[in-house]
C-alpha positions as CSV (number, residue, x, y, z in Angstrom):
1,X,122.3,45.4,171.2
2,X,122.7,48.8,169.5
3,X,121.2,50.1,165.8
4,X,124.2,49.6,162.8
5,X,124.5,53.6,162.4
6,X,124.7,53.8,166.6
7,X,127.8,51.4,166.3
8,X,129.0,53.4,163.5
9,X,129.0,56.5,165.2
10,X,131.0,54.6,168.3
11,X,134.0,53.5,165.6
12,X,134.2,56.7,163.9
13,X,136.3,58.5,162.4
14,X,136.2,55.3,159.9
15,X,139.2,54.2,158.1
16,X,141.1,56.8,159.9
17,X,139.4,60.0,159.4
18,X,136.0,59.0,157.4
19,X,132.7,60.4,158.9
20,X,129.4,59.6,158.0
21,X,126.9,62.0,156.3
22,X,123.7,60.3,155.6
23,X,122.0,57.1,154.6
24,X,121.9,56.6,150.7
25,X,119.9,53.8,150.5
26,X,119.1,50.3,152.0
27,X,118.2,46.4,151.5
28,X,118.2,43.2,152.1
29,X,122.0,44.0,151.7
30,X,122.5,46.2,154.1
31,X,122.7,50.1,154.3
32,X,124.5,52.6,152.1
33,X,126.2,55.6,153.4
34,X,127.6,58.8,152.4
35,X,131.3,59.3,153.9
36,X,133.4,62.9,154.1
37,X,137.0,63.2,154.6
38,X,138.7,66.7,155.0
39,X,142.5,67.2,154.9
40,X,144.9,69.7,156.9
41,X,143.8,72.0,153.5
42,X,140.1,71.6,154.2
43,X,139.4,69.7,150.8
44,X,136.7,67.5,151.3
45,X,136.6,63.8,149.9
46,X,133.2,61.8,149.2
47,X,132.6,58.4,149.1
48,X,129.8,55.7,149.6
49,X,130.1,53.2,152.5
50,X,128.3,50.4,152.8
51,X,127.8,48.5,156.1
52,X,126.7,45.1,156.5
53,X,125.3,43.2,159.5
54,X,126.9,39.8,159.7
55,X,124.9,37.7,162.6
56,X,125.4,33.4,162.0
57,X,122.8,31.8,163.3
58,X,123.5,30.6,167.0
59,X,123.1,26.8,166.2
60,X,125.8,27.0,163.5
61,X,128.1,28.9,166.2
62,X,127.9,27.7,169.0
63,X,131.1,28.6,170.1
64,X,133.5,31.8,169.9
65,X,135.9,30.3,167.6
66,X,133.7,28.9,165.2
67,X,131.6,32.1,165.5
68,X,134.8,34.1,163.9
69,X,135.4,31.4,161.4
70,X,131.9,31.9,160.3
71,X,132.2,35.3,159.4
72,X,135.8,35.0,157.9
73,X,134.0,33.0,155.6
74,X,130.9,35.2,154.5
75,X,132.6,38.7,154.6
76,X,136.8,37.7,153.1
77,X,134.9,35.7,150.0
78,X,133.3,38.9,148.9
79,X,136.1,41.4,149.7
80,X,138.7,38.9,147.5
81,X,136.2,38.7,144.8
82,X,135.7,43.2,145.1
83,X,139.7,43.0,145.5
84,X,140.4,41.0,142.2
85,X,138.1,43.5,140.3
86,X,139.7,46.8,141.8
87,X,140.9,49.3,139.2
88,X,138.1,47.7,135.8
89,X,136.7,51.0,134.4
90,X,133.3,49.4,134.1
91,X,133.1,47.7,137.7
92,X,132.7,49.8,141.0
93,X,135.7,50.1,142.7
94,X,136.8,49.2,146.3
95,X,139.3,51.5,148.1
96,X,139.0,50.2,151.9
97,X,137.3,47.8,154.0
98,X,137.4,47.1,157.8
99,X,135.5,44.2,160.4
100,X,134.2,45.5,164.0
101,X,132.6,43.0,166.2
102,X,128.7,43.9,167.5
103,X,129.2,43.3,171.0
104,X,125.8,42.3,173.2
105,X,125.7,41.4,176.9
106,X,129.0,41.6,177.0
107,X,129.6,38.6,174.0
108,X,130.2,38.8,170.5
109,X,127.5,37.6,168.6
110,X,128.3,39.1,164.9
111,X,130.8,41.7,163.2
112,X,129.9,44.7,161.0
113,X,131.8,44.6,157.3
114,X,131.9,48.0,156.2
115,X,133.3,48.5,152.6
116,X,134.0,52.2,151.2
117,X,134.1,52.8,147.2
118,X,133.8,55.4,144.9
119,X,130.4,57.7,145.4
120,X,128.0,57.0,142.2
121,X,124.6,57.8,140.5
122,X,122.3,55.1,141.0
123,X,121.1,54.1,137.3
124,X,117.4,53.2,139.4
125,X,117.3,56.6,140.5
126,X,117.5,58.0,137.4
127,X,115.1,56.0,135.9
128,X,112.6,57.1,138.7
129,X,113.4,60.4,137.8
130,X,112.9,60.2,133.8
131,X,109.4,57.8,134.2
132,X,111.3,54.7,134.0
133,X,113.5,56.0,131.1
134,X,117.1,57.1,130.6
135,X,117.9,60.1,127.8
136,X,117.1,58.3,125.0
137,X,117.4,54.7,123.3
138,X,121.0,55.2,122.3
139,X,122.0,55.8,126.0
140,X,120.3,52.1,126.6
141,X,123.0,51.1,123.9
142,X,125.8,53.0,125.6
143,X,124.6,51.4,128.7
144,X,124.4,47.8,127.6
145,X,128.1,48.0,125.9
146,X,129.5,49.4,129.3
147,X,128.0,46.8,131.4
148,X,129.2,44.2,128.4
149,X,132.8,45.0,129.2
150,X,132.4,44.7,132.9
151,X,130.8,41.1,132.7
152,X,133.9,40.2,130.2
153,X,136.3,40.7,132.8
154,X,134.1,39.3,135.8
155,X,133.7,36.1,133.6
156,X,137.2,36.1,132.8
157,X,137.8,35.8,136.8
158,X,135.2,33.2,137.2
159,X,133.0,35.2,139.0
160,X,128.9,36.0,138.2
161,X,127.2,38.5,139.0
162,X,123.8,36.9,139.7
163,X,121.8,39.8,140.4
164,X,121.9,42.5,137.3
165,X,119.1,45.1,137.7
166,X,118.9,49.2,137.9
167,X,119.4,49.6,141.2
168,X,123.1,47.7,140.5
169,X,124.2,49.6,137.7
170,X,125.9,53.5,138.3
171,X,127.0,56.0,136.7
172,X,130.2,58.2,137.2
173,X,129.8,62.1,136.3
174,X,132.0,61.5,132.9
175,X,128.7,59.7,131.4
176,X,130.4,56.0,131.7
177,X,128.1,52.9,133.5
178,X,129.9,50.4,135.6
179,X,128.4,47.4,137.7
180,X,128.5,47.4,141.4
181,X,127.1,45.4,144.0
182,X,128.1,41.9,143.4
183,X,125.5,40.1,145.6
184,X,127.3,41.1,148.8
185,X,124.9,40.1,151.4
186,X,123.7,37.3,148.9
187,X,127.1,35.6,149.5
188,X,126.9,35.5,153.1
189,X,125.8,31.8,153.9
190,X,124.6,30.9,157.4
191,X,123.5,34.4,158.1
192,X,120.7,36.4,158.3
193,X,120.8,38.1,155.0
194,X,121.2,34.6,152.8
195,X,117.9,33.9,152.9
196,X,117.9,36.6,149.8
197,X,117.3,35.2,146.5
198,X,120.3,35.3,144.1
199,X,118.9,37.7,142.0
200,X,115.7,40.5,142.1
201,X,112.7,38.7,141.1
202,X,111.7,41.0,138.5
203,X,114.7,40.2,136.6
204,X,115.9,36.6,137.6
205,X,116.3,34.3,134.7
206,X,113.8,31.3,134.3
207,X,116.8,28.1,134.8
208,X,117.8,29.8,138.4
209,X,114.1,28.9,139.8
210,X,112.8,25.3,139.9
211,X,110.3,25.1,137.3
212,X,107.6,22.9,139.8
213,X,108.8,24.1,143.1
214,X,109.9,27.6,142.6
215,X,113.1,27.0,144.5
216,X,116.5,28.2,143.9
217,X,118.5,26.1,141.9
218,X,122.2,26.8,143.1
219,X,124.2,24.3,140.0
220,X,121.8,24.7,136.8
221,X,123.0,28.1,135.5
222,X,126.3,29.7,133.5
223,X,127.4,33.1,132.8
224,X,124.2,32.9,130.4
225,X,122.2,34.6,134.0
226,X,124.3,38.0,133.7
227,X,123.2,37.9,129.5
228,X,119.5,37.2,130.4
229,X,119.3,40.0,133.4
230,X,121.1,42.6,131.7
231,X,119.3,42.0,128.0
232,X,116.0,42.5,130.1
233,X,117.3,45.6,131.6
234,X,117.8,47.1,128.3
235,X,114.3,45.8,127.3
236,X,112.8,47.9,130.6
237,X,114.7,51.3,129.0
238,X,113.7,50.5,125.2
239,X,109.9,50.2,126.5
240,X,109.0,53.3,127.8
241,X,110.4,51.7,131.7
242,X,108.2,48.2,132.3
243,X,109.6,45.0,132.1
244,X,108.0,42.3,129.6
245,X,104.1,41.8,130.1
246,X,104.0,45.3,132.8
247,X,101.9,48.4,131.7
248,X,100.5,51.4,132.9
249,X,98.2,51.2,135.5
250,X,99.2,47.3,135.6
251,X,97.4,46.6,139.3
252,X,99.6,45.4,141.9
253,X,98.1,42.7,142.6
254,X,98.6,41.3,139.0
255,X,102.4,41.5,139.1
256,X,103.2,38.3,140.2
257,X,101.1,36.7,137.3
258,X,103.3,39.2,134.8
259,X,106.1,37.7,136.0
260,X,105.5,34.1,135.9
261,X,104.2,34.7,132.3
262,X,108.0,35.7,132.0
263,X,109.2,32.7,133.5
264,X,106.9,30.2,131.8
265,X,108.4,31.0,128.8
266,X,105.5,32.9,127.2
267,X,107.1,35.0,124.1
268,X,107.8,38.7,125.1
269,X,106.6,41.3,122.2
270,X,109.7,43.8,121.1
271,X,110.4,46.6,123.2
272,X,108.2,49.8,122.3
273,X,111.1,52.3,121.7
274,X,113.5,50.0,120.1
275,X,114.1,49.8,116.1
276,X,114.8,46.0,114.9
277,X,118.3,45.8,115.1
278,X,118.5,46.7,119.1
279,X,114.9,45.0,119.3
280,X,117.1,41.3,117.6
281,X,119.5,42.2,120.2
282,X,117.3,42.3,122.9
283,X,115.6,39.7,122.2
284,X,118.3,37.4,122.0
285,X,119.6,38.5,125.0
286,X,116.2,37.3,126.9
287,X,115.6,33.7,125.2
288,X,113.6,32.0,127.4
289,X,116.0,29.0,126.3
290,X,119.9,29.7,127.5
291,X,121.5,28.0,124.8
292,X,119.7,30.3,122.4
293,X,121.1,33.3,124.3
294,X,124.8,35.3,123.5
295,X,127.5,32.6,124.3
296,X,129.5,35.5,126.5
297,X,129.3,39.1,127.1
298,X,131.9,39.7,124.4
299,X,129.7,38.2,121.6
300,X,126.6,40.4,123.1
301,X,129.3,43.5,123.0
302,X,130.4,43.1,119.7
303,X,126.3,42.7,118.6
304,X,125.6,46.1,120.0
305,X,129.1,47.8,118.5
306,X,127.1,46.4,115.0
307,X,124.4,48.5,115.8
308,X,126.2,52.0,114.8
309,X,127.9,50.8,112.0
310,X,125.0,51.9,109.7
311,X,125.7,52.5,105.9
312,X,124.5,55.6,104.6
313,X,124.2,55.3,101.0
314,X,126.0,57.7,98.8
315,X,123.6,61.1,97.2
316,X,123.0,60.1,93.9
317,X,124.1,63.3,90.9
318,X,121.2,65.2,89.9
319,X,121.0,67.7,87.0
320,X,121.1,70.3,89.7
321,X,124.6,69.2,90.3
322,X,125.5,69.3,86.8
323,X,124.6,72.9,86.6
324,X,126.1,73.9,90.3
325,X,128.1,71.0,91.5
326,X,129.8,73.1,94.4
327,X,126.4,75.1,95.4
328,X,123.5,72.5,97.4
329,X,120.0,73.5,96.9
330,X,118.4,71.8,99.5
331,X,115.6,74.3,100.8
332,X,112.8,74.7,98.3
333,X,113.6,72.0,95.9
334,X,113.4,68.8,98.4
335,X,110.7,70.7,99.6
336,X,108.1,69.8,96.7
337,X,110.0,66.3,96.4
338,X,111.8,68.1,93.1
339,X,115.1,65.8,93.2
340,X,116.2,66.1,88.8
341,X,116.1,69.8,87.8
342,X,116.2,68.6,84.2
343,X,115.8,72.2,82.7
344,X,117.9,75.6,83.5
345,X,114.4,77.2,83.0
346,X,112.8,75.1,86.1
347,X,115.8,75.7,88.2
348,X,115.7,79.4,87.5
349,X,112.3,79.0,88.4
350,X,112.8,77.2,91.9
351,X,115.7,79.9,92.4
352,X,113.0,82.5,92.2
353,X,110.7,81.2,94.4
354,X,113.4,80.3,97.2
355,X,113.9,83.7,96.9
356,X,110.4,85.3,97.6
357,X,109.7,82.5,100.2
358,X,112.9,83.3,102.4
359,X,111.9,86.8,101.6
360,X,108.5,86.0,103.5
361,X,109.9,84.4,106.4
362,X,111.9,87.4,106.6
363,X,109.0,89.6,106.9
364,X,107.1,87.3,109.1
365,X,108.8,87.5,112.9
366,X,108.6,91.1,113.3
367,X,105.1,91.5,114.3
368,X,103.6,91.1,118.2
369,X,100.5,89.2,118.5
370,X,98.0,92.5,120.8
371,X,94.6,91.5,122.4
372,X,93.1,94.1,119.3
373,X,94.2,91.8,117.0
374,X,93.8,88.3,119.0
375,X,90.3,89.4,119.1
376,X,89.7,88.4,115.3
377,X,91.9,85.4,115.6
378,X,90.7,83.3,114.4
379,X,86.8,84.7,113.1
380,X,85.3,81.7,114.3
381,X,81.1,81.9,113.7
382,X,80.3,79.4,116.1
383,X,81.5,80.0,119.9
384,X,80.8,77.1,121.7
385,X,83.0,74.6,123.7
386,X,81.9,71.8,121.7
387,X,82.5,73.1,118.6
388,X,85.1,70.3,117.1
389,X,86.9,73.6,115.1
390,X,88.0,75.6,117.8
391,X,91.5,75.2,118.2
392,X,94.2,78.0,117.6
393,X,98.2,78.0,116.3
394,X,99.9,80.6,117.2
395,X,103.1,80.6,114.4
396,X,103.7,84.2,112.7
397,X,104.4,86.3,115.0
398,X,107.8,87.1,117.4
399,X,105.5,87.2,120.7
400,X,102.0,87.4,122.2
401,X,101.4,90.4,124.2
402,X,99.7,90.7,127.6
403,X,96.4,89.6,128.1
404,X,96.2,88.6,124.2
405,X,93.6,85.7,124.7
406,X,92.1,86.7,128.5
407,X,89.2,85.2,129.1
408,X,88.1,83.8,126.0
409,X,86.1,80.8,126.4
410,X,86.0,79.4,123.0
411,X,89.7,78.2,123.1
412,X,89.3,74.7,123.6
413,X,93.6,73.8,122.2
414,X,96.6,76.0,121.6
415,X,99.3,75.3,119.8
416,X,102.2,77.7,119.8
417,X,105.0,77.7,117.8
418,X,106.9,79.0,114.4
419,X,108.8,82.4,115.7
420,X,106.9,82.8,118.9
421,X,109.5,83.5,121.4
422,X,107.5,85.2,124.7
423,X,104.5,84.7,126.1
424,X,103.2,87.4,127.5
425,X,101.5,88.0,130.9
426,X,98.0,87.0,131.5
427,X,98.3,85.7,128.1
428,X,95.7,83.0,128.6
429,X,94.4,83.6,131.6
430,X,90.7,82.6,132.9
431,X,90.3,80.5,129.5
432,X,87.2,78.8,130.9
433,X,87.1,76.1,127.9
434,X,91.1,75.8,127.6
435,X,92.2,72.0,128.1
436,X,95.5,71.6,126.1
437,X,98.2,73.7,125.5
438,X,101.5,73.0,123.2
439,X,104.3,74.8,123.2
440,X,107.0,73.9,120.1
441,X,110.5,74.7,119.6
442,X,111.5,78.1,120.7
443,X,109.5,79.9,123.3
444,X,111.9,80.9,126.0
445,X,110.4,82.9,128.1
446,X,106.8,82.5,129.8
447,X,105.0,85.7,131.5
448,X,103.2,86.0,134.9
449,X,99.8,84.4,135.2
450,X,100.3,83.1,131.4
451,X,97.8,80.3,132.0
452,X,96.1,81.1,135.2
453,X,93.0,80.1,136.5
454,X,92.2,77.4,133.6
455,X,90.2,74.7,135.8
456,X,89.5,72.8,132.6
457,X,93.5,72.4,131.7
458,X,94.4,68.8,131.9
459,X,97.6,69.2,130.2
460,X,100.9,71.8,128.9
461,X,103.1,70.7,127.1
462,X,106.5,73.4,127.5
463,X,109.8,72.6,125.4
464,X,113.0,73.0,126.8
465,X,114.0,76.4,124.9
466,X,112.4,77.9,127.6
467,X,114.3,79.5,130.3
468,X,112.0,81.5,131.8
469,X,109.2,80.8,133.8
470,X,107.1,83.9,136.1
471,X,105.3,84.1,138.6
472,X,101.9,81.7,139.1
473,X,102.0,80.2,135.1
474,X,99.9,77.5,136.6
475,X,98.5,78.6,139.5
476,X,94.7,77.4,140.2
477,X,94.7,74.9,137.7
478,X,92.7,72.1,139.5
479,X,92.6,69.9,136.6
480,X,96.2,69.8,135.4
481,X,97.5,66.2,136.5
482,X,100.7,66.2,135.5
483,X,103.5,68.4,134.3
484,X,107.1,68.1,132.8
485,X,108.9,71.8,133.3
486,X,112.1,72.4,131.0
487,X,115.3,70.9,131.2
488,X,117.3,74.1,131.5
489,X,115.0,76.7,133.8
490,X,117.3,77.3,136.7
491,X,114.3,79.1,138.9
492,X,110.9,78.6,139.7
493,X,108.3,81.3,140.1
494,X,106.6,82.0,143.1
495,X,103.2,80.1,143.5
496,X,104.0,78.5,139.9
497,X,101.5,75.5,140.7
498,X,99.6,76.9,144.1
499,X,96.3,75.6,144.3
500,X,97.0,72.7,141.4
501,X,94.8,70.3,143.4
502,X,95.3,67.4,141.3
503,X,98.6,67.7,140.0
504,X,99.9,64.2,141.5
505,X,103.7,64.2,139.3
506,X,106.1,67.4,138.1
507,X,109.1,66.8,136.6
508,X,111.8,69.2,137.8
509,X,114.4,70.8,135.5
510,X,117.8,69.0,135.9
511,X,119.8,72.5,136.1
512,X,116.9,74.0,138.9
513,X,119.1,75.6,141.3
514,X,115.9,77.5,143.5
515,X,112.3,76.9,143.2
516,X,110.1,80.5,144.5
517,X,107.6,81.1,147.4
518,X,104.3,79.0,147.6
519,X,105.9,77.4,144.4
520,X,103.7,74.1,144.8
521,X,101.4,74.8,147.9
522,X,98.4,72.7,148.5
523,X,99.2,70.7,144.7
524,X,98.1,66.9,145.2
525,X,101.8,65.8,144.8
526,X,103.1,63.1,146.0
527,X,106.2,62.9,145.8
528,X,109.3,64.8,145.7
529,X,112.7,64.8,144.3
530,X,114.6,67.6,143.7
531,X,118.2,67.2,141.5
532,X,121.3,67.7,143.2
533,X,121.9,71.0,142.3
534,X,118.8,72.7,143.8
535,X,119.9,75.1,146.9
536,X,117.2,76.9,148.1
537,X,113.8,76.8,148.6
538,X,111.5,79.3,149.3
539,X,108.9,80.0,152.1
540,X,106.0,77.4,152.0
541,X,107.3,75.8,148.7
542,X,105.8,72.3,149.3
543,X,103.3,73.8,152.6
544,X,99.3,72.4,152.7
545,X,100.1,69.1,150.2
546,X,97.7,67.0,152.1
547,X,98.8,64.0,149.4
548,X,102.6,63.9,149.9
549,X,104.4,61.1,151.8
550,X,108.5,60.7,149.9
551,X,110.6,63.8,150.0
552,X,114.5,63.5,148.5
553,X,115.7,66.8,149.0
554,X,119.2,68.0,147.8
555,X,122.4,67.3,149.1
556,X,123.5,70.2,149.3
557,X,120.8,72.5,150.4
558,X,121.5,74.5,153.5
559,X,118.5,76.0,154.9
560,X,114.5,74.4,154.8
561,X,112.5,77.5,154.9
562,X,109.5,78.9,157.0
563,X,106.9,76.5,156.6
564,X,108.4,74.7,153.3
565,X,106.3,71.6,154.8
566,X,103.7,72.9,156.8
567,X,100.6,71.2,157.0
568,X,101.9,68.3,154.7
569,X,100.1,65.8,156.8
570,X,100.7,63.2,154.9
571,X,104.4,63.0,155.3
572,X,105.8,59.7,157.2
573,X,109.9,60.3,156.6
574,X,111.8,63.1,155.7
575,X,116.0,62.8,155.0
576,X,117.6,65.5,156.0
577,X,120.8,66.5,153.8
578,X,124.3,65.9,155.4
579,X,125.2,70.0,155.0
580,X,121.9,71.1,156.6
581,X,122.6,74.3,158.5
582,X,119.1,75.8,160.1
583,X,115.4,74.7,160.0
584,X,113.4,77.9,160.0
585,X,110.2,78.7,162.0
586,X,107.1,76.7,161.5
587,X,109.1,74.6,158.5
588,X,107.3,71.0,160.0
589,X,104.3,72.8,161.4
590,X,101.2,70.4,161.6
591,X,102.8,67.0,159.7
592,X,100.8,65.1,161.6
593,X,102.2,61.5,160.3
594,X,106.3,61.9,161.3
595,X,107.4,59.7,163.3
596,X,111.2,59.1,163.7
597,X,113.9,62.2,162.8
598,X,117.4,62.4,163.1
599,X,118.9,65.9,162.4
600,X,122.1,65.5,160.8
601,X,125.6,67.6,162.5
602,X,126.1,70.9,161.2
603,X,122.7,72.5,161.9
604,X,122.9,75.1,164.0
605,X,119.5,76.8,164.7
606,X,116.1,74.7,164.9
607,X,113.2,77.8,164.4
608,X,110.3,78.2,166.5
609,X,107.2,76.0,166.0
610,X,109.6,74.0,163.6
611,X,108.1,70.4,164.6
612,X,104.7,71.9,166.7
613,X,101.8,70.1,166.3
614,X,103.5,66.5,164.8
615,X,101.3,64.9,167.0
616,X,102.3,61.3,165.9
617,X,106.2,62.1,166.4
618,X,107.9,60.1,168.5
619,X,111.7,60.6,168.5
620,X,114.1,63.5,167.7
621,X,117.5,63.0,167.5
622,X,119.5,66.3,168.2
623,X,123.6,67.0,167.2
624,X,125.5,68.9,170.0
625,X,126.1,71.4,166.7
626,X,122.5,73.1,167.3
627,X,123.2,76.1,169.6
628,X,119.7,77.9,168.7
629,X,116.2,76.7,169.4
630,X,112.9,78.7,169.2
631,X,110.0,78.7,171.2
632,X,107.6,75.7,171.4
633,X,108.9,74.0,169.0
634,X,107.3,70.6,170.1
635,X,104.2,71.9,170.9
636,X,101.2,69.3,170.6
637,X,97.7,69.1,170.7
638,X,98.5,65.5,172.9
639,X,100.6,67.7,175.9
640,X,97.5,69.9,176.1
641,X,95.1,67.2,176.6
642,X,96.6,64.3,178.4
643,X,99.0,66.0,180.2
644,X,101.9,64.4,179.1
645,X,103.7,63.8,175.8
646,X,104.9,60.1,173.6
647,X,107.8,62.7,172.3
648,X,111.9,61.8,173.4
649,X,114.6,63.7,172.6
650,X,118.2,62.0,172.2
651,X,120.8,64.6,172.6
652,X,124.4,64.5,174.5
653,X,124.5,65.3,178.4
654,X,124.8,69.1,179.1
655,X,124.2,70.2,175.1
656,X,122.3,73.3,174.6
657,X,119.6,70.2,172.7
658,X,120.0,68.8,176.3
659,X,119.3,72.2,178.6
660,X,117.0,73.0,176.7
661,X,114.4,69.8,176.7
662,X,115.4,69.8,180.5
663,X,114.1,73.6,181.2
664,X,110.6,72.9,178.7
665,X,109.7,69.5,180.5
666,X,110.8,67.5,177.7
667,X,111.8,63.9,177.8
668,X,115.4,63.5,176.8
669,X,118.1,60.8,177.0
670,X,121.7,60.3,175.7
671,X,122.6,58.5,172.6
């Protein structure tokens, strides 16, 4: 029997004109693909396609008629559910559906159910990008209200979702949240997917599981299980990304124990990032006894709406209002806590001090902190890294000049704020004892090699006001563990974090468009998640990242540059974007853990030695759009030592890839 994706390619174009453009996600429910449709005017429309295999048990489906009846009951029950919810603003909309036969040895053994729906952003992926959180707690409240609106309509239609978790919540381009994946695979009774639990175990309500046996109880719960699951999602969003009884560094062997503590009714502590009012709403929704929770989604929605109705006390009238009722003096007076000015003399003195303070502030932000001035700033008599006061706070200058603190060995911590907007080249390079850098909001540019070769630097905080990052800013900072780059930076310079061997995590800007050459070469990154706005990767951008195991690139990426991932020996899987047009020379040279590769339709060129010395590579699928393949593209040590290769190329007969493999003695077969 052919694989699911191969069967789908056989039925293309789907729904009259839709084509597969890459897999988005997969799980026990099936697989989700991105599909595209192009009309006569060249306008491209995108959607999501959910594909589910319906394979009834042979014992239950002993005849073709019984097989078809079981498949019909399994598929149509869910399709009818989505049809009833079509058009709701907070539920993922289904556009169309189709069913195809699965044929093996000349007989029908099952059916493929295809559901086409709107393409949205998965909240679970957003949380993973932001360290388990959304943008703010207020955004979590909005998510709660939107999902409550969706549940109100579902419960009115006698529909239980039963599996509310971040991976089943989606966000559209306008910021609205929608509920999706209504247990499609979990309602297919009699299929291979029917054995999945009714709900994800991390978010499942206690009454769904039998207290003693731990088995599912299908008839012992009502709509309040959805209230409970939504409450757990809000708890996670307001608790720094952690579910109850989970914490940073919890061993994976203890995850099951943390879940059992919740299911056994142990009291939940309030989430760390929620205020008292929001915590009360969350804890009530997550109450162990169903009767103690909100009775309906409407009741929970009303409670969330009341959080925004905070009464603001009117300001009391002071003597200052008597003298100048139309003019508010909130600068110096509030600073010193003078809420009441009882006499004109006190008001006159306060105004004079206020004017003097404003004139002083205007005079300050005009200087540049030069190396000569920095040498006397600060005047420490004990210049030793262990001295407890070796911390510097720069705030009375507009910029820090080039090489201002270069080579200073007495600096341990640096805080940059006040009026500083520019940090020059080599400003803090090779400061042997520097371990922490904090830049307050207002810094706009960081020059070339500003913090380079600080081998003891473990923490660097950059504000979102930074718009320009020069080349080699953190080059050689071998102790830097994690880094959050400014959210609005559009370009990362060359060799930005090259040689940061301990850097295992980096949060990339949401507006990022390009990454410079050798930006993260030789770093300790384990996972890479590029935003959709990133359309350019420089040469050797992630080369020699020995710990890199997972890469998710932008769907808009068109070119994988020279040696971009060369030497990433731990990289096991790489999902190519559907708009990819070219794979350049030595792009994956020496990626010894790669096993299977599917190159998407539309790629025109594969460069020389692009997959050379990928000794674990077993299969690679090359589309017929490829018109140029470089020399020694699949060269490897295995072939040279043993005279044979395990590599199998899948390509269409008489295509360019087919002819290339025949000429070079590479095994090839048709798809």
